[in-house]
VOPAGU-2260 file (C-alpha; in pm, 1 decimal, decimal comma):
REM VOPAGU-2260
SITE   aa  ch    i         X         Y         Z
SITE  MET   A    0       2,5       4,9      -3,7
SITE  LYS   A    1     108,6     362,9     -62,8
SITE  LEU   A    2      41,2     631,0     188,6
SITE  VAL   A    3     -68,1     978,4      65,3
SITE  LYS   A    4     -52,6    1289,2     272,6
SITE  ASP   A    5    -190,3    1615,3     135,2
SITE  ASP   A    6     -78,8    1956,0     247,1
SITE  ASN   A    7    -372,4    1989,5     487,3
SITE  TYR   A    8    -292,2    1661,5     654,6
SITE  GLN   A    9      78,5    1740,4     688,0
SITE  ARG   A   10     -11,8    2070,1     855,6
SITE  LYS   A   11    -233,6    1897,6    1106,1
SITE  GLU   A   12      44,2    1626,4    1156,4
SITE  ARG   A   13     305,7    1897,0    1240,9
SITE  LYS   A   14      70,9    2072,3    1468,0
SITE  PHE   A   15     -20,4    1753,0    1655,3
SITE  PHE   A   16     336,1    1634,5    1701,0
SITE  LYS   A   17     446,4    1976,9    1833,7
SITE  LYS   A   18     222,4    1894,0    2137,7
SITE  HIS   A   19     292,0    1526,7    2153,5
SITE  THR   A   20     654,5    1472,4    2057,6
SITE  HIS   A   21     660,2    1145,6    2265,2
SITE  LEU   A   22     429,9     972,2    2020,1
SITE  VAL   A   23     649,3    1027,2    1706,3
SITE  ASP   A   24     813,1     674,8    1710,3
SITE  LYS   A   25     471,3     511,1    1778,8
SITE  TYR   A   26     336,4     712,8    1485,8
SITE  ALA   A   27     609,7     587,5    1255,4
SITE  ASN   A   28     532,0     231,2    1358,0
SITE  LEU   A   29     152,8     289,6    1289,8
SITE  LEU   A   30     236,8     423,1     937,0
SITE  THR   A   31     462,2     114,6     868,5
SITE  LYS   A   32     172,8    -121,3     982,7
SITE  LEU   A   33     -73,5      73,5     757,2
SITE  LYS   A   34     149,0      27,5     451,8
SITE  THR   A   35     180,5    -348,1     499,0
SITE  ASN   A   36    -154,8    -430,3     656,3
SITE  PRO   A   37    -417,0    -157,4     722,4
SITE  PHE   A   38    -637,4    -415,3     913,6
SITE  ASP   A   39    -371,3    -522,6    1155,5
SITE  SER   A   40    -541,4    -601,9    1481,6
SITE  SER   A   41    -316,3    -384,0    1679,6
SITE  LEU   A   42    -429,3     -76,1    1478,3
SITE  LYS   A   43    -797,5    -137,6    1569,2
SITE  THR   A   44    -893,3     -33,3    1226,9
SITE  HIS   A   45   -1275,5       2,6    1179,3
SITE  LYS   A   46   -1512,5     158,3     924,8
SITE  LEU   A   47   -1690,6     471,5    1032,9
SITE  LYS   A   48   -2066,4     535,7    1031,0
SITE  GLY   A   49   -2295,9     825,0     939,6
SITE  GLU   A   50   -2147,1    1123,5     753,9
SITE  LEU   A   51   -1797,0     971,2     773,6
SITE  SER   A   52   -1905,2     620,1     637,7
SITE  GLU   A   53   -1669,8     637,3     349,0
SITE  PHE   A   54   -1373,1     652,2     587,4
SITE  TYR   A   55   -1181,1     419,0     819,5
SITE  SER   A   56   -1021,5     502,3    1142,6
SITE  CYS   A   57    -734,3     350,9    1347,3
SITE  SER   A   58    -597,7     430,6    1685,0
SITE  LEU   A   59    -256,7     545,0    1764,9
SITE  THR   A   60    -307,1     529,9    2153,3
SITE  TYR   A   61    -574,7     452,6    2388,7
SITE  GLU   A   62    -457,4     719,8    2634,1
SITE  TYR   A   63    -476,5    1004,6    2396,5
SITE  LYS   A   64    -749,3     862,0    2177,7
SITE  ILE   A   65    -558,8     965,5    1863,4
SITE  ILE   A   66    -734,2     871,5    1547,6
SITE  CYS   A   67    -606,5     861,4    1183,9
SITE  VAL   A   68    -893,8     877,4     940,1
SITE  PHE   A   69    -824,0     745,3     595,7
SITE  LEU   A   70    -970,6     628,2     267,7
SITE  ILE   A   71    -840,5     320,7      74,5
SITE  GLN   A   72    -841,9     358,8    -300,4
SITE  ASP   A   73    -658,0     141,1    -548,5
SITE  GLU   A   74    -376,6      22,6    -317,2
SITE  THR   A   75    -351,3     378,9    -182,2
SITE  ILE   A   76    -434,9     500,6     177,4
SITE  VAL   A   77    -508,6     866,5     180,5
SITE  LEU   A   78    -459,9    1003,3     518,2
SITE  VAL   A   79    -722,4    1254,3     595,4
SITE  ASP   A   80    -711,3    1363,8     956,6
SITE  ILE   A   81    -518,7    1317,3    1277,9
SITE  GLY   A   82    -601,9    1432,8    1627,9
SITE  SER   A   83    -797,7    1354,4    1941,0
SITE  HIS   A   84   -1139,1    1172,4    1903,7
SITE  ASP   A   85   -1325,8    1506,2    1954,9
SITE  ASP   A   86   -1103,4    1697,1    1705,8
SITE  VAL   A   87   -1144,0    1433,6    1423,1
SITE  TYR   A   88   -1511,4    1370,8    1470,5
């Protein structure tokens, strides 16, 4: 799988990791797992419902409830949003 980050996502990512620098390594591992198997059980990947029903979500940590929302299109994962549960939804 190929990961795609648009400018908007990259801006949110930088802002998030300025506040949560201790999660950078864990995030790198999450991205590696997403590339190889987006439905790895450790990612807790699940399809969203309602207005976000075309998206999937996976958790970075339980403590911070970090969510990465993404679309899967033609062997490509398009990263859409990152942040706390309340920020993303």
